[in-house]
C-alpha positions as CSV (number, residue, x, y, z in Angstrom):
1,X,-164.0,68.1,-121.3
2,X,-166.9,66.4,-119.6
3,X,-166.0,62.9,-118.2
4,X,-166.9,59.8,-120.3
5,X,-169.5,58.9,-117.5
6,X,-171.3,62.3,-118.2
7,X,-171.3,61.8,-121.5
8,X,-172.9,58.5,-121.6
9,X,-175.7,59.7,-119.1
10,X,-176.5,62.5,-121.7
11,X,-176.7,59.9,-124.5
12,X,-178.9,57.9,-122.4
13,X,-181.0,60.9,-121.6
14,X,-181.3,61.7,-125.3
15,X,-182.1,58.0,-126.2
16,X,-184.9,58.1,-123.6
17,X,-186.4,61.6,-124.4
18,X,-186.2,60.3,-128.4
19,X,-188.1,57.1,-127.5
20,X,-190.8,59.0,-125.2
21,X,-191.3,61.5,-128.1
22,X,-191.6,58.7,-130.8
23,X,-194.0,56.9,-128.7
24,X,-196.1,59.9,-128.0
25,X,-199.4,61.0,-129.9
26,X,-199.1,64.2,-129.1
27,X,-196.7,66.7,-127.1
28,X,-196.3,70.3,-125.9
29,X,-193.4,72.5,-125.3
30,X,-193.8,75.3,-122.8
31,X,-191.8,78.1,-121.2
32,X,-192.2,77.6,-117.7
33,X,-190.3,80.6,-116.5
34,X,-191.9,82.3,-113.3
35,X,-193.9,79.3,-112.2
36,X,-193.9,79.1,-108.4
37,X,-192.9,75.4,-106.9
38,X,-196.4,75.2,-105.2
39,X,-198.0,75.8,-108.8
40,X,-195.7,73.7,-110.5
41,X,-196.4,70.8,-108.2
42,X,-200.3,71.2,-108.8
43,X,-199.6,71.3,-112.5
44,X,-197.5,68.3,-112.3
45,X,-200.0,66.4,-110.4
46,X,-202.6,67.3,-112.7
47,X,-200.6,66.3,-115.7
48,X,-199.7,62.9,-114.0
49,X,-203.5,62.1,-113.3
50,X,-204.3,62.6,-117.0
51,X,-201.4,60.2,-118.1
52,X,-199.2,63.1,-119.4
53,X,-195.5,62.8,-118.9
54,X,-194.1,66.3,-118.0
55,X,-190.5,67.0,-117.5
56,X,-187.9,70.3,-117.5
57,X,-185.4,69.5,-120.2
58,X,-182.5,71.2,-121.8
59,X,-182.9,72.7,-125.1
60,X,-180.0,70.9,-126.3
61,X,-181.1,67.3,-125.2
62,X,-184.4,67.8,-126.9
63,X,-182.5,69.3,-130.2
64,X,-180.5,66.0,-129.9
65,X,-183.6,63.8,-129.7
66,X,-185.7,65.4,-132.3
67,X,-182.7,65.7,-134.7
68,X,-183.6,63.9,-138.3
69,X,-187.1,63.4,-137.3
70,X,-190.2,65.1,-138.7
71,X,-190.4,67.3,-135.6
72,X,-187.2,69.1,-136.4
73,X,-189.2,72.3,-136.8
74,X,-189.7,72.7,-133.1
75,X,-186.0,73.5,-133.1
76,X,-187.2,77.1,-133.6
77,X,-188.9,77.4,-130.5
78,X,-186.1,75.8,-128.1
79,X,-185.0,78.9,-126.3
80,X,-184.9,79.9,-122.5
81,X,-186.9,77.7,-119.8
82,X,-188.3,74.7,-121.6
83,X,-190.5,71.8,-120.4
84,X,-192.0,69.1,-122.5
85,X,-195.4,67.5,-121.8
86,X,-196.2,64.4,-123.9
87,X,-199.0,61.7,-123.8
88,X,-199.1,58.6,-125.3
89,X,-202.7,57.9,-125.8
90,X,-204.7,61.3,-125.4
91,X,-204.4,63.9,-128.0
92,X,-205.8,66.5,-126.2
93,X,-204.7,66.4,-122.3
94,X,-201.5,68.0,-122.3
95,X,-202.6,70.9,-124.4
96,X,-205.8,71.3,-122.4
97,X,-204.2,71.5,-119.1
98,X,-201.2,73.5,-120.1
99,X,-203.2,75.9,-122.2
100,X,-205.7,76.6,-119.3
101,X,-202.7,77.3,-116.9
102,X,-201.1,79.4,-119.4
103,X,-204.2,81.4,-119.6
104,X,-203.9,82.0,-115.9
105,X,-200.5,82.7,-115.6
106,X,-198.6,85.5,-117.4
107,X,-195.1,83.8,-117.0
108,X,-196.2,80.5,-118.4
109,X,-196.2,80.1,-122.2
110,X,-197.1,77.3,-124.7
111,X,-193.9,77.5,-127.3
112,X,-195.1,74.9,-129.8
113,X,-196.5,71.0,-130.1
114,X,-197.0,68.2,-132.0
115,X,-199.8,65.6,-133.0
116,X,-198.6,62.3,-134.7
117,X,-195.0,63.2,-135.5
118,X,-196.3,66.4,-137.1
119,X,-195.5,69.9,-135.7
120,X,-198.7,72.0,-135.2
121,X,-198.6,75.8,-135.5
122,X,-199.9,77.9,-132.3
123,X,-203.5,78.1,-133.7
124,X,-204.0,74.4,-133.8
125,X,-202.4,74.1,-130.4
126,X,-204.6,77.0,-129.0
127,X,-207.6,75.3,-130.3
128,X,-206.6,71.8,-128.9
129,X,-206.1,73.6,-125.7
130,X,-210.0,74.9,-125.6
131,X,-211.2,71.2,-126.5
132,X,-213.0,69.5,-123.3
133,X,-211.6,66.3,-121.8
134,X,-212.5,63.0,-123.6
135,X,-215.0,62.1,-121.1
136,X,-216.9,65.1,-121.7
137,X,-216.5,64.7,-125.6
138,X,-218.0,61.2,-125.1
139,X,-220.8,62.2,-123.0
140,X,-221.9,64.9,-125.5
141,X,-221.6,62.6,-128.2
142,X,-223.6,59.7,-126.2
143,X,-226.4,62.0,-125.2
144,X,-226.8,63.0,-129.1
145,X,-227.3,59.6,-129.8
146,X,-229.6,59.3,-126.7
147,X,-231.8,62.2,-127.4
148,X,-233.7,60.8,-130.4
149,X,-234.5,57.3,-128.6
150,X,-235.6,59.3,-125.5
151,X,-237.9,61.5,-127.5
152,X,-239.3,58.4,-129.2
153,X,-239.8,56.5,-125.9
154,X,-241.6,59.8,-124.6
155,X,-243.8,59.8,-127.6
156,X,-244.9,56.1,-127.2
157,X,-245.6,56.5,-123.6
158,X,-247.8,59.6,-124.5
159,X,-249.8,57.5,-127.2
160,X,-250.0,54.5,-124.6
161,X,-251.4,57.1,-121.8
162,X,-253.7,58.7,-124.2
163,X,-255.3,55.5,-125.6
164,X,-255.3,53.9,-122.0
165,X,-257.2,56.6,-120.5
166,X,-260.9,55.8,-121.9
167,X,-260.3,52.2,-121.4
168,X,-259.5,52.6,-117.6
169,X,-262.6,54.6,-117.4
170,X,-264.8,52.0,-119.2
171,X,-263.2,49.4,-116.8
172,X,-264.2,51.6,-113.7
173,X,-267.7,52.3,-114.9
174,X,-269.2,48.9,-114.9
175,X,-267.7,48.2,-111.7
176,X,-269.5,51.2,-110.2
177,X,-273.0,50.2,-111.5
């Protein structure tokens, strides 16, 4: 029988995990078996820089944290080695980084995920993992907004250049006489 101190520690871990999951806009559950320490360190650094919290967690603790919530369906993927990545403000970062890593490593697999307290299927998770970063998406949208304005500015400049050429020639002709 575990000691009272150990039980309190486990209860606190479950409470912390439950709060972390409830405050997250998105999360991904992965099977990390077979990953090297060097690769894990590099992956954790990339996730941390993107604002994603990534921890290796016991399946039982995750089960207890999602028990009674809309994420209970994730229980079916909680087998084997499990890590959970959550993001409080970026819907795509965890899925994109972990999906890219899973594509290049045979022993690292996405198990499941959630968006806004709703479990998503593997097709949606794979689609999320293929999306570019927020900055790239914003740049694409802004360039789409900027393109008509730039085209209009070029057209106006062409009209000015075309109409300005004869006036420049006429102004130069009297000065030569």
